[in-house]
C-alpha positions, 0 to 999 in steps of 0.5 A: 499499499505504501509502494501503491501511495507513493506510486500516485504521489509520484504520478500526482506530481509528475502530472502538475509539472506537465500541466504547469509547463504549457503555463510557464512557457506561455507567461504573460509579456509585463510592462512597468509603469513608471510615472507620476499619477499624483498633483499636476502632471497627472494631467499629462500622465493619465491618458497615456496609461488608459490609452495603453490599456484600451488598446493592450485589452483590444490586443489581449482579446484577439489573442494577445502577441505569440500567444502571450497576454500583455500585462503592466503595473504602474508605480507613482514616482510623486515627480521625484527622480529617487523616489520613481528610480526605486521604483523602476529598481523593484519592477525589475529586481521584484516584478521581473517585468519585460519592458519599462514604460514612463516618465514625464520627469525627464531627469527621472527618464534619464536615471531610469534609462540608465538603469536600463541600459546596465540591466539590458531592459528595454526602456520606452519612454512616453512623455519625457521631452529631454533630447538627451535621452535619444540624442547625447545619452541614447543607447540600444536599451532606449525608446522614445515615442514622444517628441523630444526638446530638439523637435519642438523647438525646430518646431517653435523656430519655425512658427516663431521666425515667421513672426516679427519678433526680435527681442526675447526673453527666456523664462522657465523651470529650473531643471532638465527640461526647463533648459533642454526646451529652451536651448532647443527653442533659442538654437534653432530660433537663432539658427533661422532669424540671426537677428534676433536678441536674447534680452535675458532669462528667468528661472524658478524652481520646479513647483514655483507657487507664485510666479508674479514676481517673474511675470513683473520682472519680464514685463519690465524688461519690454520683450517683443516675445517670451519663450516660457520653458515650463515642465509637465507641473508647471504648465497649468499654474503658469497659464492661470498666472498669466491669466490672472496678471494679463501677462498674455495680453501685454506681451506674446508668449509661446510655450510648449504644450500650452495648445495641449487639451491636458493643459487647457482642460483643467482652466476651462474657459478661464486658460489665456487666450492667445498663446503660442504652443505645439503638440503632436496631437489634439483630438480634432486633429488631424481630421482623418477617418483613423484619428475620428474613430480613435477619439470615438472609442476613448470617448466610449471607454473613459467618457473624455476627449484624448489628449496627447498622452493618449496617443502616447500610450497608443503607440507605446501598445503598437510598438511593444506588441508589435515588436514580439510580433514581428521578432516572432520572441520575446527574447529582448535582444531580438525585440530591440533589433525589430522595434529599430525602424518598425512603422505602425499605424496610428491617429496621426497616421503613420509613425516609424521609429527611427532605427538610429537613435530610436525616436518616434518621427511625430509630427508637429502641430503648432496653433494658439488658444483660443475660445470656440463655440461648443467647447468649455475649454480653450482649442488652438486654432491656425494650426500649423503642421510641421512633419516629423522628418522636418523636425528631426535632429539628423543623424549626423547631429546625433552622432555628434552629440554621442 
């Protein structure tokens, strides 16, 4: 009887191992997202996460990728580099994620990128704008879905070069993104318009509670226009201050993402009019069938209009799923090889991940904030389209930066 019992236990154990093997072979592809989900930046990051989930749910419902489900877990960085970096390490070491995604904080993105380079974990950047991410600090394992400061800077310069402004002031957040976007705009503008002059600069700490002293000093200098280089945390507060002080009525100013829904919606009809801004996407532009379908699905799923972050989240899902499918394997190195040079469809049309620097080639739209009947927030008017290939830094420039 003891021998029979032992035999039965052995058989049960063998069956358990055999039945577990297929499940292990088809374990989910796990994505870890580190981003800021608290405070002002969440107006941008929530759409990235939600659109990523929407697209992943659709992919999983159709059978997943290579017979595997794609799952994801999130961590809140609270817009702090140390907290975000610790979360990234935990996701790699404890959660055993296959891919990392995020983040809106450029300084954190660079730190996580360096970690992923060492750990050989793909890192898909979804909102950080520093040109260093795929430029000077770029490497094999980092990919950027969003436009960077070099691209935004060139797009802004194209628009500003057509304006009569000659004397400028630069003001913004005193951290990686703020200086990078300001440098990107000014370097390109000087190249296109050698006659422009910089009267001075103002830099404040991230999360500055009172912009009034800075606005007063800028107005006293009497510039023709101002380049405002604020990051995700301060875009909405600065526009609120601009409206309260009448800054927008006294001097023209440009701010990247000033025309973006995530920036304008929290302010409603109290947002300042006449502000120049650039973005990759508006739910009302482009007026294509693909974009209309995307907006309809997002609205049905979340009962709100998609902002630019929704496009980044959707692109991230499609690039990740597409690269695994193309690679025919969950092997990291094959995934990276497959993602290089890949093209996917999107609400913006086809978007290609440039093979050399791993930068998505996105178009830029420049417009000016205005009120329009039917919306309880401002939108972009007088939209100018700058194609992705026109705003991308050249491969030669990337090589030089590295």
